[in-house]
C-alpha positions, 0 to 999 in steps of 0.5 A: 367721830361723835362724842359718846358722852353726848349720845344715850348709852344702852348697853355694853362693851366686851373685850378679849386679848389673846397672845401675842396682844396679851403681855403674857401666855393668857387669854384676858377677858372683860366686860362692862355690863351698862344697864338702867341706873338703879339696877342691882347686879349680884354675883352668885355661884352655882355648883355642878349638878346632875338632873333628871332625864327629861327634866326642865329648867325655868329661865326668866320667862320661859321653861326649856329642856335641862341638860343631864349634867350643868357645870359650875358657874359664877355669874354677874347678873341683874338680880331680878332675872335668871340669866347673866349679862356676864360670867364663867364656868369651871372649864374656863369659859367666859361669855358676855352679851351685848344688846344690838338692834338689826333689820330682823325685828325684835320679838315682844313674845317672851322667849329666851333673854340674851342673858338666859343664853349666856347662862345656858352656855356656860352651864353646858359648854366645856369650851367656847365653841361648844358654849356657842353651839349651845347658845345657837341651838337654844336660840333656833329651838326657842328664840329670843324676845321678851323685856330686858328691863325691870319695868312695865314698858318693854325694852327688847333687843337682840344679842351679840355675844363674846365668848373665850377659853384658854385657847381662842375666842368667838364673836357671835352675832344674832338677828332674831333666830339667825346668826353668824360667828367669827373665831379668833385666834390671836390678838385683840378683839371687842364688841359693842351694841352693833353688828361687826362681823363682815365677810369673815364668817366662821360659821352661821345659821343654816338658812341665814342667806336664804332668809336675807335673799328672801327678805331682799336684803342681799341679792345673792351675788358677790360677798356675804357680809352679815354686818352689812346685810342685817344692820339697820339702814338708818341707825338709832342714837343708841347705835351712834354711841355704840360705834363711837365706843367701839372705835374708842375700845379699838383704840385703846386695845391698840395702844396696849397691844403686846402689853395687855394684862387684866389691869390694863382691862380694868383701866379700859373698863374704867375709861369714862372719856371714851363712854366705855365707863358709862355714867349717865342720867338713865343708864350706867355701868352696873357691873364689870368682870375681868378674867385671866385665862392661863394658856398652861392648864396646870394654872387656875383661871381667876375671874374678877367681879365688882358687884358694884357700879362704875369700875372706876370707883369699885374694886375688882375681887377675885374668884377661883373655881375649886371643889368647896367654895365659901359662900358670899352672901354680902353679893347676893340680893335678897329673894322675893320667891313667888311675890317677885314683880317679875313672876306676876303677870302682868310683870313689873307692876311694882318695885322691890328693894333688891340691894345687897350688903356690899351695894348698899355700903358702896352707894353710901361710900360714894355718897360720902366722897361726893360731899367731901373732897378730903374723904373722897381722897382718903377713900380712893387712896385706900381702895387703890391700895387694896386693888394693888395688893389684890392684883399683886397677890394674884400675880404671885399666886399665878407665878407659883409664889403663893401655894394653890391650896383649896382653902385659900382659893375657896375662901378668895372671893368671901375675903375679898368682899369682906376686906372691902366692906371692912374698908367702908365701915 
């Protein structure tokens, strides 16, 4: 296996654990968002809303038909776009996406980004399967395409997705408008920037096999493997890096099978030796997410976000959906309205400062730690203590040791961000 640190990383890793791989009767979801090194990722909350029949919603590049009802969502997203790299909704659905390259050519014409599809699935799906149907319907109607980086030179890819809820998970892999999906009901699974669905296909695009035959990629005889038929014959370097990370992720999940907790997934996301936690010249892990989805519907789902780069040197902060959420401007980037370079054509001809308050303070602290070994050890110890206290509090909350009052839960994420800022200052 190639050393992943010697290859060029391009995107992300997603993980899910279901019983019996999970230590408790919980589904655990996790994702690293590996993006351009200087890109800022913000964490934003949107409440449930009702919309006029026949209205439209502006996604990153194009408009699509709006749903009459959208669910409350919490998103971790590159601050320049409409969609999200990862997130969850009020019904305990979690989705993350990965960039992928296949035999199907990428579309330079602006359409929906994979990140737009993540948000659309979360806003409109009450379950992982329902969210999958939302994503595939929009994919078939509007297509996917357009640059995925905030730069004049286009960077385009297709997408794979990992979707999870309290009872099951789905892997959804796409090639242009075509797709295949696999249902997961137990055990642990991960995805990276490559196709992984073979012959075990639970659902697929109605014209998938016919299209493959027409292109000469499949004879029409024998078993149909989505991975074999649609994967590139000669893989680029970025795909080799994904293969190494995928194998390393599988090994880490296997090592902890039967004992996987949220903390386990946080540790895996922070693993630099495997290349899962990216820190290269051009790309790095700019945001991370871990969610606990208890199978007991009486318990709340808990979603942790870093809102800062490098999970090995960040703090995962918890969020719980309740009716009245205290806003958290400390992790929301500035808005530039119609003057935003992403909204002007030609796009991305200039750059703006999208750093939010927590991002700025976190970067200053990391720079100070890199300059002073003594300060590094002191700050790292304080961060580890705060993270340990947070995880213990959530464990007690889910065990019933802490009252589940709406006010406490509504303030949870704001107070966690505030505690981290005070630690840095």
